[in-house]
N, C-alpha and C positions, 0 to 999 in steps of 0.2 A: 504493500499499499504506499502510496506517495504521501508522506507527511510533510506538509508545507508550512503549517502554523502550530505553534505550541499552546496548549490549554494547561493551565495549572489549576487544580482543584484544591481548595483549602477546607479541610475537614473530611474524615472518612467514615461518616455515619451513612445512614440510608440516603439523604440528600446527595452527599458528596460522591458516594459510589455510583449511585444512579447517574449523576452528571458525568462521571468518568466513562461509564459504559456507552453513553449516548455520544460523547466527544469522540471516543475511539471509533464508533460506528460511522461517524460523519468524517472520518479521515484525518482527525487531528492527532499530532503527538500529544500524549497526555501523561501528566505527572501528578500524583496525589501526595499531599503533605498534611500531616496531622500533628499538632503540638502534643497531644496526648497519645495513649495507647489505642491501637486499632483493634476492634474485635476480631476474633478469629474468623468468624463467619464472613466478615468483609475482606479480610486478607485472602481467604480462599477464592473469593470472587475476583479480586484483582489479579491474583496469580493466574487464574484460569483464563482471564481476559488479556493476559500478557501486558498489564499496565504497571508501570514503575510506580513505587510508592516509598514513603518514609514515615516514620512515627517518632514522636517524643522530640521532634525538632522541626523547624522550618529553615531549609537551606536556602539562603538568599540568592545564591548563585543560580538556583534552579528557577528563581522567579524573574530574574532580570530580563530575560529574553522572551518572556511570555507574550503571546499576542492578546490573551485576556485571562482574567482570573474569575473562577466560579467560587464564590464564598458561601460556605454553610452558614445558615441563619444564626447559629449559636455564637459566632465569633462577633465581638463588639467592634464598633468603628474605632474605639480608643486602643485597640490591640496594637502592639508595636509592628507586627507584620503588616497591618493594614496602613499604618502610617508610612512605612517604607514604600509600599506599593503606589501609594497616592503620590509620594514625592517623585517616583519614577514615571508618574503619569500613565500607569498601566490600567487599562479599564477593569473595573471590578463589578461583577453582576451576580444576581441570584440564579439558583437552579431553575426557577420558574421562567425567568427571562430567557434563559439559554434554550430550555426545552421548547418554548412556545415557537421558536423559529422553525422547528422541524415537524409541526403538525398543522393540519388545516381544521382540526376539530373546534367546535363551538366551545366558548369558555364561560362557564357559570361560576362566578367568584364570590365567596362569602367571607366577610371579615367583621370585626367588631370586637369590643373589649370583653363581651360576654354573650353566650348563646350561639357562637359561630359553629362550634362542633356539632351540637344537636341539630342546628338548621341545616349544616352541610350534609350530615347523615341522613336526614329526613328528605332532602331534595334528591340525593343519590338514590334512595329507596323508591322514591316517586318515580324517578326516570327508569329505573330498572323495571318496576312494575308496569310501566307504560311500553316496555319492550325496546327502549332505546339501547344503542350500543355505547355504553357509558363507563368512564373510568372515575375512580375516586382518588384524590391526591392532594398534594400541598402540605398542610400541617397535619394531615391525618392519612392513614393508609400507606400504600406503597409509593416510593419516590416518583414524582411526576415524569422526570427525565427517563427513568428506568422504563416506565410504561410506554413512553413515546418510542423509546428504542426497540421494545419487544412487542408492542401491540398496535393495533390501528383503530382506536376508539373514534367515534364521531362527535362525542361530547366528553367534556371533562367537567367534574364538579370539584372545585378547588377551594379548600379552606386556606386562607391566607392570613398570616400573622403580620404584624407591623414590620418584623425583622425581614420577612420575605418581600414585602412591598418596597422596602427601602432600596432593594437591588434591582427594581424593575423599571424600565425606561420606555421601550417601544411596545411592550405588552399591552394588549387591549382586550378587556372583558367585553363579552356579548351581553351578559347580564351581571350586574354588580349588586350584591346585596350587603348593605351595611346595617348591622343590628343596633349598634349604639357606639358612642365614644365616651369613656370615663377614664380617669387617670390610672395608668398601669405602665409597668416598665419604665418609670421615670428615670430609674438609674441608668438606663441605656440612652436616655434622650436629654442629658445634662440638666435633669430635674426641671425641664421646661415643658409644660403640658402642650404649648402650641406646636412644639417639634413633634411630639407623638400625634397630635392632630393631623398635622401635615402629612405624616407617614400613613395614617389610616385613609386619608382622602386620595392617596395615590391609586386607590382601586378604581376611581372613575377616569383616571387620566386616559387620554387618547379615545375615549368613547365618542361616538357620533350619533346621528339620528336614528341609526338602526339599533342602537343599544338601549337597555332598560336598566334604570336605576332604581332599586327597591331599598326603602329606608324607613327607620322609626320616626314618625311624625312628630313626636313629643320630645325628641332629643334636642335640647337647645344648642349643642355644639354643631350638630349636623345642619340644623336650620340656619345658623350663622354661617357656616361654610357654603351652603347653597346660595345664600344672598351674596356673600363675598365674592364667590366665583361666578355670579350672574348666571347660574345654571338655567333659569326658566326663560331668559330672553336671549341667550346667545344663539348665534346662527348655528345650524346643524346640531341643535341640543338633543341629548338622549330624552327617552320617555321617562317621566318621573312617576313612580308608584309608591306613595307613602302607606305605611300601615299604623293603626291607631286603636286604642281601646278607650279613648276619650272623646273622640269626635266622629261625627258622620261625614264622610268624605264624598266629594263628587266623583273622583277617581281614586282607586286605591282599595285597601283592605281596612275594614272597621268592625266594630262590635255593636249590634243593635238587638235589644231584647234578648240577650243571651244566645245570639246567633252571630256567626261570623259571616260578613258579607264581603265580597270583592267585586268592584266594578272595574273592568279592564277592556278597553275599547268597546265592543259591542256585546260583551259577555258578562253575565252576572252569576256569580257562584255563591251559594249559601250552604252553611253547615252548622248544626247546633254545637255549642261549646261542650255540652256534656258528652258528645259522641267523640271528642278528641281523645286519643290514647294518652296523650301527655297532659297532665294537669298543672294548674298554677298560671299566674299572669304571664310570667316570662315564656312559659311554653305556648300560650296563645299567641305571643308575638312570633315565636318561631314557626308555629304552624301557619300563621298568616302569610309570613315571608316565603315559606315553601309553596303554599298553594298559589300565591301570585306568580312565582317562578314557573310553576306548572302551566298556568294559564298562558303565560308569555310564550311558551313553546308548544301550545295547542293540545296539551294533554287533557283528556276528557275529564268532565266533573266526577263522573263515577270513579275513575281510577284515583283521582285526588282525594275524594271522600274515603275510599277504601284504605288508601295509604295513610292518611292522617288518623284513621281509627284504629289501625293495627300496629303502628310503629311502637317499638319496644324500648326506645331510648338508647343512650350510649353509656358504656361503662364509666364509672367514677363521677357521674353527674346525678345527684340526688337519687341514688340507687339504693333501694331498700335491700339490706343484707339478711337480717334476721330479726325476730322479735323473740326476746328472751325474758321470762317472767314478766310478761306484758310490758316490756321496754323495747322500743323500736330503735334499731341501729341503722343509720343512713350514711352511706359513702358518697360524699361529695368533694373528694379529692382534687377534682379538676378545677375547683374553686381556688384560683391562684391570685385573685385580686379582691379588693373591698367590695366592689359593686356586685360580684358574683356571690359573695358571702351575704350581702344584703338580700338578694333574691332568694337565697336558701333560708335564711332566717325568717324573711317575710312570709314564706310558704308554710311555716311550722304552725300547727294547731294545738300543740301540747307544750308543757314546760320542757326547756331544752338544756341538756348538758353539751356545751359547745366546745369542741376540740379545735383549736385554731393555732396559727404560728408557723414559723419557718423563716425564710430569708425575705425580709422586708424590702419592697421595691420603691420606697418613698410613699408609703401608704398614708392616707388620711383617713382615720377611723371615725370621724365625727359623724358621718352619715349612718353609722350603725348604733349610735348612742340610744336612741328611742327604742329600737327593736331589743337591744341587750337588756335595758331596764325593764322592758315589758315581758320578755320571754325567757331569758337566760338565767337559770338557777345557779349554774356553775360554769366557769370558763376554765378549761384545761389548756394551758399554753405548752404546746408541743414544739420546742425549737431550742437551739443553743443560746440565742440571745432573746430573751422574752421581755426585756425592759419596757420597750414602747407599749406592748399590749398591757403589761401590769400597770404602767402609769395611766393609761387611757381609761381602763375599766375598774380599777380598784375600788372606786366609790360606788360602783353599780352592781356588782355581783361578787361572789366568792370566787377566789382563783387558786388553782394549783398549777405548779410548774413541774414538767417532766422532760425527760431526754430520750424517751423511746416510745414507740407505739404500744408495746406491751404494758409500760407503766401507765400510759394515757388510759388504755382500756380498763386496766385494774381500778384505776381511780374512778372512772365512769361507772363501772359496775358496782363499786362501793357506795357511791353517792346516789345512784339512780333509784327512783322509787316507781311503783306501778303507775302506768300511763305516761311516763316520760319518754322523751326522744333523745338519744345520743347522736349527735350530728357532727361528723367530721367535715368541716368546710373551712379550710385553713386560712384563706384570704392572703396567703404568702406562697412564695416559691418553695420547692421542697429540698433544694440542694444542700442544705446543712446537715440533714440526717438521712436522706434518702437519695436514691439514684434519679428519680423523677417522680412526677405526680402518680403515674401508674404503680410504681414500686410503693409509694405511700398508701395508695388506695388498696393494693393487693395485701399489704401488711395488715391494714384495718380489717379487711374481709377475714383473713386467716385468723387474726387475733380474736375476732367476734366469735368465730366458730369454735374456738377453744375455751370460751368462757363457760 
């Protein structure tokens, strides 16, 4: 094969290895570099593909003559290797940007501080049920680039984090779904909320009159950005489809008399809220966004209703684990920010023993005060540094500090009374004590079963 240009992939996880496979297929010379240790399963793939790699180091000599760098989303902009590459003026892009060059599939893109995984999974199920040739990728499922290299899907449903959006420039969504924008990952954005907002709004960049933008109508940040960017009046503007549970809209999705209604072009969709598989206010938003996406692609009302009524949810998101001595244990480990924890606490109907804590990302816990005072009988702080949580809630509820999931569950079991709910909804990242939020949630599940 004639290698004319060199691609360097930073990070050898799912995203990086997928990017390397696609780059190799497209005829690039490929080198993969990871500052940490590479998992054996990925080493085996790289060896099989005859792709050069290194671990525990970034060799600058390998980077200097690169045509382009594909950066894994977990690597922050402030990393020394990124500073070096920017000084050398070597283009740095994301896996999503790179992979999109080699597929003609329609792109359904979902982002938001909260709700994006559930909405993404729901849309994917909806498209599968409708018989679409569809792939699931982005911040969920198998690497997008890997799938582009090995499959020929006609549609992709992509969950996009702010870190992935940061490295996207020419990419264009056909449908963009923005669930909400609340402060998150501020440690990656110089503790400047506007920087994070700008990152999230990249989901609509390059969209034209053929695109559809679905968004939460009551989000003040999104509304401000729509006005600021003159979405409604600009030439070649995308179709705007808001969703709301507070207002009746002329176009979009809303709730009226406990019934979801969606008005899109010449189509009207209705469904009783009680028939939705997923309960709670936040899941009404997720269901409306998914249904609106389905209508935009001509999926029948019958299939949309069936899909919304049968969907089983996603792991680690308000997942009922077990009821022990009439105490319900709920795994919401995917709650890695304050807004997500708010939705979880807001949906609780019984006294709560709340397990929270981890790596604080610049959190402002003030929005939780009322809910904690009203619903939380005990806060179990699970993390290495619990000072901020302790200071924030010490006047509102009893607090216990622990350093392991086992001890957290022992404390919960000791204090729980008949009719209580034990809720793991950390509001923080997991990396102080766990490999990731899945590991944290799995340890919770396993620990509950041992009680």
